[in-house]
C-alpha positions as CSV (number, residue, x, y, z in Angstrom):
1,M,0.0,0.0,0.0
2,R,1.4,3.4,-1.0
3,N,1.3,6.0,1.7
4,R,0.6,9.7,1.3
5,N,4.3,10.5,1.1
6,G,4.7,8.0,-1.8
7,T,6.5,5.3,0.2
8,F,5.2,1.8,0.9
9,G,4.1,0.5,4.2
10,V,1.3,-0.9,6.3
11,A,-1.1,1.5,8.0
12,V,-1.5,0.7,11.7
13,K,-4.1,2.4,13.9
14,L,-2.8,3.2,17.4
15,S,-4.7,4.6,20.3
16,E,-3.3,7.9,21.7
17,N,-1.6,6.0,24.5
18,S,-0.1,3.4,22.2
19,G,1.2,6.2,19.9
20,L,2.8,8.0,22.8
21,A,4.2,4.7,24.1
22,L,5.8,4.0,20.7
23,W,7.2,7.5,20.5
24,H,8.6,7.3,24.1
25,G,10.0,3.8,23.4
26,V,11.8,5.0,20.3
27,L,13.2,8.1,22.1
28,V,14.5,6.0,25.0
29,A,16.0,3.3,22.7
30,G,17.7,6.1,20.7
31,L,19.2,7.5,23.9
32,R,20.4,4.1,25.0
33,G,21.7,3.4,21.5
34,D,23.7,6.6,21.5
35,L,22.0,8.0,18.5
36,P,22.7,11.6,17.5
37,D,20.4,14.0,19.4
38,L,18.4,15.5,16.6
39,T,15.7,18.2,17.2
40,T,12.2,17.5,15.8
41,R,12.9,20.0,13.0
42,Q,16.2,18.3,12.1
43,Q,14.5,14.8,12.1
44,A,11.6,16.1,10.0
45,L,13.9,17.7,7.5
46,L,16.1,14.6,7.3
47,L,13.1,12.3,6.8
48,H,11.6,14.6,4.1
49,V,14.9,14.6,2.1
50,Y,15.1,10.8,2.2
51,L,11.4,9.9,1.8
52,S,10.4,12.3,-1.0
53,P,12.0,12.4,-4.4
54,P,14.8,14.9,-5.2
55,P,15.7,17.6,-6.0
56,H,15.5,19.4,-2.7
57,T,16.3,23.0,-2.3
58,V,16.6,25.1,0.8
59,R,13.7,27.3,-0.5
60,G,11.6,24.3,-1.3
61,L,12.2,22.6,2.1
62,A,11.3,25.8,3.9
63,A,8.0,26.1,2.0
64,T,7.1,22.4,2.3
65,L,7.9,22.0,5.9
66,N,6.6,25.5,6.9
67,M,10.0,26.5,8.3
68,S,11.9,29.7,7.7
69,K,14.9,29.5,5.5
70,P,17.3,30.4,8.4
71,A,15.8,27.5,10.4
72,V,16.3,25.1,7.5
73,T,19.9,26.4,7.1
74,R,20.6,25.8,10.9
75,A,19.1,22.3,10.6
76,L,21.1,21.5,7.5
77,D,24.3,22.8,9.3
78,R,23.8,20.2,12.0
79,L,22.8,17.4,9.6
80,G,25.8,18.3,7.4
81,R,28.2,18.1,10.4
82,L,26.9,14.6,10.9
83,D,27.3,13.8,7.2
84,F,23.6,12.9,6.9
85,V,23.1,15.4,4.0
86,R,25.3,17.4,1.7
87,R,24.6,20.8,0.2
88,K,25.7,21.7,-3.3
89,R,25.2,24.7,-5.5
90,D,22.7,24.0,-8.3
91,E,24.8,24.3,-11.5
92,A,21.6,25.1,-13.6
93,D,20.6,27.9,-11.3
94,K,23.4,29.2,-9.1
95,R,20.9,30.9,-6.7
96,N,19.7,27.5,-5.5
97,I,21.3,25.2,-3.0
98,L,20.6,21.6,-3.5
99,V,20.3,19.3,-0.5
100,Q,21.5,15.8,-1.3
101,R,21.4,12.4,0.5
102,T,24.5,10.7,1.8
103,V,25.4,7.1,2.4
104,K,25.9,7.8,6.1
105,G,22.4,9.4,6.3
106,A,20.8,6.5,4.6
107,V,22.5,4.0,7.0
108,F,21.4,6.1,10.0
109,L,17.8,6.2,8.8
110,R,17.8,2.4,8.0
111,E,19.0,1.7,11.5
112,F,16.5,4.2,12.9
113,A,13.7,2.5,11.0
114,E,14.8,-0.8,12.4
115,L,14.7,0.6,15.9
116,V,11.2,2.0,15.3
117,A,10.0,-1.4,14.0
118,R,11.5,-3.3,17.0
119,T,9.9,-0.8,19.4
120,A,6.6,-1.0,17.6
121,A,6.6,-4.8,17.9
122,D,6.3,-4.3,21.7
123,I,3.4,-1.8,21.5
124,P,-0.1,-3.2,21.6
125,T,-2.2,-2.0,18.7
126,D,-5.9,-1.4,18.7
127,T,-6.5,-2.5,15.1
128,A,-4.5,-2.9,12.0
129,A,-5.7,-1.3,8.8
130,G,-4.5,-1.8,5.3
């Protein structure tokens, strides 16, 4: 089943408490696993870059995620220091900065997805849909 963001997955309906328990479990597992401490904005931006088709520009990310361009730039600074994304000037339009995926970012998100899946397996669901 194709989700709204164009990726494939299974829709699972969680109660509010189960959703919070999943989020809490993922956060705690991330702390125990020594994952980088990303803000919600940084995580949302990283996921958007990897889950939606390129190209991605600072201007486009700001508009899509309803963030200011300076906030996108600060998030990209942090993600760039971690080597999760790379910025490159658009050769076709020098005014644009393209945001590109990296191998290290893809590995991080694959491991993060596995952590979410393991945590979700321990959370009781109300009903599965899909």
